[in-house]
N, C-alpha and C positions, 0 to 999 in steps of 0.2 A: 504493500500500500504506500501511497504518497503521504509522508509525514506521520505514519503510524506503523505499528508492527506489521510484519510481513503478511499475516492473515487476518482479515476482518473478523472471521469467525472466532479465532483465538481471542481477539479483543473482547468479543461478546461474552464468552464464558468467564473471562477474568473480571469483566465489569459486573456481571451478576454476583459473583462471589464478593467483590469489593463492596458493592452496595449492601449486601447482606451483613458484612462485617461491621459496617458503619452503624447498623441498627441494633447490633447485638448487646452493647454494654448494658448491664443491669443497673437500674437506678432505684436505690432503696427509698421507700416512702416513709416520711416521719409521721404522717397523719393517716386518716381513714382512706378507704378506697375511693379513688376518683372515678368518674363516669365519662366515657368517651363513646359517642355515637358516630358511626360511620355510615353514610348513605351512598350506596352504589357498590356493587360487588364485582367489578371488573378487575383488570390487572392492577389498578391503583388501589381501590378500596379494599379488596380482598387481601392484597399484600400487606397493606397498612395494618389491618386488623390483626393478622398473625404476628407481624413484626412488633407491634405494640405490646402484645402479650409476652413476647420474648424479652423486650426491653424492660418491662416492669409487670410481672405476673399479678401484682396486686390491683392493677387497673381493671375495672369492669368495662369490657369492650362489647358493644352491641353493633352488629352489622345488619343494615336494612337493605334488602334487595327485592325488587319486584318479581323477579323470575326465579323459579325453582332450580334452573340450570343456567349457566353462562355459556353463550355461543361466541366463540373467539373470532374477531375480525382478522388478526394475523392468520395467514394461510387460507382465508376464504376465497381469494382469487383462484387458488388451485381447485376449489370446489366448483366455481363458475366454469372453469375450463375442463371439467370432467376428469380431473386428475386425483380427486380426493372426495371422500364421502362427507356429507355434512355432519353425520353423527360423530366423526372424529374431532369436530370442533366444539363439542359440548362437554362441560365440566360441572360437577356438582359441588355442594358446600359442606359435605360431611366431614372432610378433612379439616376445614376451618372450625367447625363446631367442636371437633375432637381436640383442637388446640386450646379450648377454653373460651371461645368466642360465642356469645349468644347471637344466633342467626335468626332473623325474623324475615319471613317472606311477606312483603307488603310494600306499598307505595307511599313515600313521604310526600305529603301535600302541603304542609305548613311548617314554618320555623318562626319561633318567637325568640329573638336574640336577647331580649331583656329578661324574660323568664327562663331563658336557656332551656327551651322545650321544642321537641320535634313532634308534629302530629302526623299520624298515618291516615290513610283513606278510610280505615275501619273505625276511626275514632281513638285509637290507642295513642297515648301521650308518653313520650320518652324524655326524661330529664337528662341533662348533660352538663358536664363541667367544660368540656371542649367538644366541638362538633367538627367532623371532617366530611366534606362533600367531594365525592368523586363521581359526578353524574354523567361523564362523557359528553357527547354532543347530541343536539337535536338538529334535524334538517330545518333550515330557515325557509319553510314553505311560503311562497309568495314573494320571496326576494328575487326569484327568477320568474318573470311573468309567464303565466300558463302552467307553472309547476306547483301542484298541491298534492295532498294525500291521494286524491282520486287519480291524478295523472301518474303517480308513482306505481300504481297497480298496472299501468300500461307500459310506462317507460321507467323501469325500476332504478332506484339509486344503488341498492345493495351496499350501502355504506354503513349500515348496521346489520351485522351478520344474523342470519336466520331465514325467515320466510322470503325476504327480498333476495337473498343469495340464491335460494332455490328457484325463485321465479325467473331470474336472469339466466340461470343455467338451463331451465326448461325452454325458455324462448330461443336460446342458441341451438338447442337440440332440435327444435321444431322448424327452424329457419331452413328454407330451401337453399341448396347450393347455388351460389351466385348472388345471394343477398348481401346487402351492405349493413355492417354494424357501425353505429355512430356512438362515440363516447364524448361527453362534454366534461371538461375539467375546470373547476372554479378557480377564482383568484385566491391568493393567500389571505387569511390563514384557514386551514381546515385539517381534519384528522388525517394523519399519515401522508406527508407530502409526496413520497414516491409512489403511493398506492395507485393512482390512476395509470401510471406508466408501466408498473408491473402488470396491472390488469390488462392493459392494451397488449403487452407482450404475450401473456398467456392465452388471451383470446385469439391473437394472431397465430399462435402455435396450434390452437384448436382448429382454426380455419385451414391452416396449411396442411394439417394431417387428416382432417375430417371433411372439410368443405372447400376444396382448393380453388373453386371458381369465385369464392367470396372475398370481400375486402373489408378493411377496418379503417374508419376515419376518426381521428382524434382531434376534436376541436378544443383548443386550449385558451383560457383567458390570461395566460402568462407567456412571456417570452423565454424566461429561464426557469429551470426546475431542478430539483434534487437529482444528483447523479446523471445529469443530462448527457454528458459526453459518453458515459458508459452505456446508457440506454440507446442513444442514437447510433453508436458503433455496433451494438448488438442487433438493432433493427436492420441496419444496412447489410449485415452479414446473414441474418436469419430470415428476414421477412421482406425482401425487395419486391415491390409490386403488390404487396398485401397490406402493409400498414403505412398510412400517411398521417402525419401530424401537421395541423395548421396552427401556427402561433398567433398570439395576440396581434403582433404587428402585421401579420398577413391576413387578418380578418377572422381569427379563430374564436373570438369572444361571442358566446351565444347570448343573445338579447331577449329571446322568447322561444318557448317551445309550444307545439300543438300536439297534444296527446292523441287526438282523434286521427291525425294523419301521420303520427310519429315523425314530426318534422322539427328540425332545429333551425332557427332563424338567426343569422348573423347580420352585421352591417352591410355585407356585400352579397349574400346568397342565402338560399334556403336548401337544406339538406334533408332528404327524406330517407328514413332508415327502415330496414326490415326488422332490426332489433335496435332499440334506443336505450342507452344507459346514461341517465342524467345524474351527475354528481353535483348536487346543488350547494350553494353557500350554506354555512353551518354556524352554530352558536352553542354556548354552554347549555347543558341540560336544564330543563325547566325549573327544577328545584333551586338552582343557583339564582335564578331571577326572583323566585318567591322569597328566598332568604335575603335578597338585597345585596348579594356579593358580585353580581354582574354589572358592568358599567355600560355606557352607551354603545360600545362596540359589540356587546353581546357576550363578552368574555370576562374573566375574573382576575383583576389585579391582585397580586400577592406579594408578601415579603419573601425574598428569595432564600432566606436562611431558614425560615420556619414554615413557609407556605400559608401563613396566616393572612386572611383577607385584609386588604388595605381599606376596605369599606366598612366591615363589620367585625369588631374585635371578638375573639373567642371562636371564630369559625375559620377553618382551614380548607383550602381548595387544592386538589392535586389532579394530575392527569390532563386529559384533553381540554377540560374546561378552563384551566388556569392560563393566564398570560405569563409564560415562562421565558420571556426574552428570546435568546438565541436557541434555546432548547426546543426541538420540534415536538409535535403532538404524536406520540407513538406509544405502543404497549411497553417497550423497553424504558422509555422516559417515565411513564406512569409508575412502573415498578421501582425505578430508582428514586423518584420523588417520594413514593410511599415510605421507603425505608428512612429517608432523611427526615420526613415529617414525623414518623413514629419516634425517632430519636429525639427530635425537638420537642414533641409533646411530652415525652417522659421527663424531660428537664423542666419544661414550663410548668408542669403540674407539681413540681417541687420548688417552684420559684427560682429555678436556675436559668441561666442564659444559654440558649443554643449556640453551639460553635458554628463557625462559618463552614458550610459544606463544600464538597467537590462532587459534582454529579457527572455521570457519563451516559452516553447513548450510542448504541450501534443499531443500524437498520439494514436489514437484508432484503434483497429483491431477487426474483427469478426472471431471467430472460426466456427460459425454456426449462423443461425438466432437467435437472442435473447441471444447470448453467446459472450460477449465482454471482451477484455483485453486492458490495456493501459500502456503507459509509459510517464512520465513527466520529464522535465529538466528545469533548470534555468541557465542562462549564463550571463557573464559579460566580458568586455575587460580585458585582462591581457597579457602583453608582445606582444601587437600588434595583438592579435587574440581573438576570443570569446572562453572562457573556461567555463567548468562546475563549478557551485557553489557547492562545496562539501556538501553533505547531504541535498540538497534542492530538489532533484528529487527522482524518484523511479518508480516501476512497480506495477501492480496488484499483490496481493499475490498468491503464488502457491497453487493449490488445493483449490481455493476459493469455497464456497458453491454456488449452482446454483442461489440463489437469488442475490448474489453479482455480478455474471457474467451477469445476466439479467439486473441489474441496470447499469452496465458498458455499455451495448448495448443501453439502453435508453438514457444514457448520451451522447453516440456517436451520436444518432439521434438529440438530443437537440443541440449539438455542431454544427452539419452540418446545421441545420435550422438557428442557430444564426449567424454563419460566413457568410452564403450566404445572409441572410437578411442585415447584417451589410455592406457587400461588395457591393452588387448590388442593395439593396433597394427593 
């Protein structure tokens, strides 16, 4: 890698370990049990609940999650491309409960920061000393004219794994050979910056191997994107004549969609799709808005050392919903932030000051089965935000030999197995 160790995957496994070690120190409590409520059981919230029990077993931790099982977004692009079963993306909460966390299946509908109380849809009230929100993202329906919940049932976003993932996969399978798949990628910020480009790669692989008369058009509201040279080099080698990207400068910004005709409208053209995948603008999950921790951007400003909200004291926000400066919105980032936040909470609950953290992120993408690329970054607080540590990150090398790309893909598999086992048990 450029500016990083030789293998992005090796970075990934070391980062998971390093993040876990940062959250491990036991903090002895001088007073009675503190109560921490965590809302959202994804890679951020579930990791934090377990890490906090490790950091201080005297803390009473309650995890609130609306779903009985968690469906992972990482690796869901493989599901869409017919390379993986959706069942392999699902994880339960028994391991978290076994770690001493009280797990409640329910939907948080209200937060009273003065009374320090969370209310659930069934009327249950949960008192807290500190509250952690890890609500992920909501699709900003209406931000793109023509795209709402009903339109998503025709032109799926598949940016929350589950039924939408399965719908997009079935649409690809049903499409006649020779059809055009159109993907629209939004402007920053959004969950998983390289995600649209990995999706385009794997759908192009599906078309190449299953429906070779078909093509994929990627309409992009950006000129530059994560791992751009690596993706474009891979596309030129693997998918010439199949995958075409139109950048913002070339008229790729979608200004309206028409679900009835599966059409994407830009400033210069209208593109009709046999299968349309709209990745819309996004914002922090609704409970963040209810709690008052989201600002006018739709995202949540936080203190980079503790992830405590800058708008509402006593509430912490981690994962995709947080404004984390240079740190991207990813499962790896949510996992790392959860460990740092757990450590900070254990100290704050004993009136100690959290130490300045060092956070890391590695993001893998597949160009094709067995052909992986990665990017790694290291971040620390500076001037009130998380900033890149210069020279500490990097990407896979351009024009890497096949054995290197195959190793990156194997490391990606190992990372997914490691993070899901660590998070859900």
